[in-house]
N, C-alpha and C positions, 0 to 999 in steps of 0.2 A: 390275441397276443399274450395277454396276462396268463391265460391258461397254459400256453406253451412254455413261457419263461418261468412260471412258478412251479412247474413240475406236475400240474394237474393233468392227469391222463384221461380221466373219465368222471362224469357226474351221473349218479344214479338217482332217479326221481324218487320222491317220497311216496310211500304206500301206507295208508292208515290201516290199522287193525290186521296187520300181517306180521307174524313172528319173524325175528331176525333170521332164523334158519331158512325162511322162505322168501326173504327179501331178494331183490335183483342182484345186490352186491355179494350175496353169500357165496355163490359159486366162485367168483373171482377171488374173494378172500381166502377160501379154502385152497384154491390153486396156488396162490402166493405163499400160503402157510406151508404147503408141501415142499417148498424150496427154502424155507427159513429155519434158522437154528434158534431164533429168539422170537418172542411175542411180548409186547408191552400193551397193556390194556388200561385205559382211563375211562371210568364210568361212574355214575352215581351209585348204581346198585350192582352192575355186572350180571344181572339176572338173565338176560337174554344170551349173554356170552357163556356163562358158566352155571349160574344158580338154578336154572330149570333142570339141570342134570341130564341123565342118560337119555339119548334119543330126541331131546327137545331143545337143548342149548346149542349154540353155534360151535363152541369149541370144546365142550367137556369131553366128548367121546374121543376126539382126535388127540387131545392132550393126555388122556389116559393111556391111549395106545402108543403114542410117540413120546415116550418119557424122556427123550434126549432134548426136547425143545425147552429152553429156559423160559420161564414165565415170570413176568413182573406185572403186578396189577395194583392200581390205586383206585379205591372206592371210598364212598362216604362212610364215616363212622355211624352205626345205627343209633348211637346215643346223641347225635348232633341234631337236636330238635329244631334249632333255629333254621338250619339249611333245609331240613326235611319239611318243615312247615312252609318255607318259601317255595319249595318245589311242588308241594301239594296244592298250594294256592295257584300256581301256574297251570295245574292240571284240573282245576275245579269244574270245567265244563265238559270234560270227556265222559263218555259212556262206554261201559258201565262205570259208575262212580269209583274213584281210586282214592283210598284213604291213607292217612299217616301209618296206620297199622299195616296196610298192604305193602307200603314201601319198606318199612322196617323188616317185615317178614322176608321180602325179597333179598334185602341186603344180608340178612342172617342166613338164608338158604345159600347164597353165594359163598359166604364165609365157610359154611359147612362143606360145600363142594370143594373149595380150595384145600381144606384140611384133608379131605379124602384123597384128592390128587397128590398131595404132599406125602401121605402115608404110602401110597402105591409106589412112589419114586424112591429108589434107594439113595439117590444122590441129593434129595431134597432141593430140587431146582425150581421150587415155586416160592415166590416172595409176594406177600400181600401187605399193603399199606393203607392206613386211613388218612384221607385228606380232611382238612379242617374247614373247607369252604366249598361252595358250589363249583364243580369243575368246569362248567360252561361248555366244554367240548367233550365229545366221545371220541376216543382215539383207539385204533388198532394199528400198532406200529410193528412192522415186520422188517426183515433184513434189507429188502430192496424197495419197499414202498410202504405207504400207510393209507388208512381209510379214516376219514374225519367227517364228523357231523356235529351239529350244534344242538343244544337243548332248546326247544321252542315251547311256546305257550300252547296248551291244549293238545299236545301230542307227546307220546313217549319218545325217548331218544332214538330208538331203533326205527321209528317211523319217519324220521326227518331225511332230507336229501343227504346223500353220502358222496364225498369227494375222494377219488383215488389219486394220491400224489406220489409220484416216483422219486426215488433218491437220485441225486446227481451221480452219474457214472461216466466212464470214458466216452460212451456213446452220446451223452447229452451234457458234456462238461461246460458248455457255454450257458446253461440254464442256471437260474438262481432259485433252486427248488425250495419250497416251503417245508420239505421233509426234515431238514436239519433243525429248523426253527421249532417245529412241533416236537421233535425228538428231544431237543434241549428243554423245552417247556415241561415235558413229561419228567425228565430227570430232575429238574428243579422242584417240581411238585413232590416227587418222591423224596427228595432230600428234606423237604419241609413237612413231611408226613410222618406218622407213627407206624413203625413196623408191627404187624400183627403176628403173634406167636402161633405158628401152625404145628 
């Protein structure tokens, strides 16, 4: 009952050591993105989404080709050692070992890829922000639905279970979807974050 009323449409199981591009949810995300004019991303590093680059990240290629999609992303500032140290401590038991330098490098790769995307787009429809604290959730917010997961101990964010949550529409107007709550959370985080010059 909670699932139906909250807008939760589907739950994708966790899969360890599988890249985001090969996770169970990736096909559904890409299908939903094909009908969306905007995408909002909340992530610590955004590496699996954008930072891996051509052929390896979930969104880089499609956002390069579909330059009309407006992109807003909030990631962690690579200079925020306090939060980075906290996250590395949470990942201390994973193999292969994952270091502070690894995380900073992934964040910087993501920033570089966002800069590249922004240069390709004549209308500069890419916005990137640094959040000041651990985001807790990973969010992919599209026009009609979102995909949410949490950051867990001893697993990377893209390896956690993912919830697909539909937006309230005329077809399901009696539902109290969590879509708007997460979308509002993203907007508040963005307002309290620092915009990155791309």
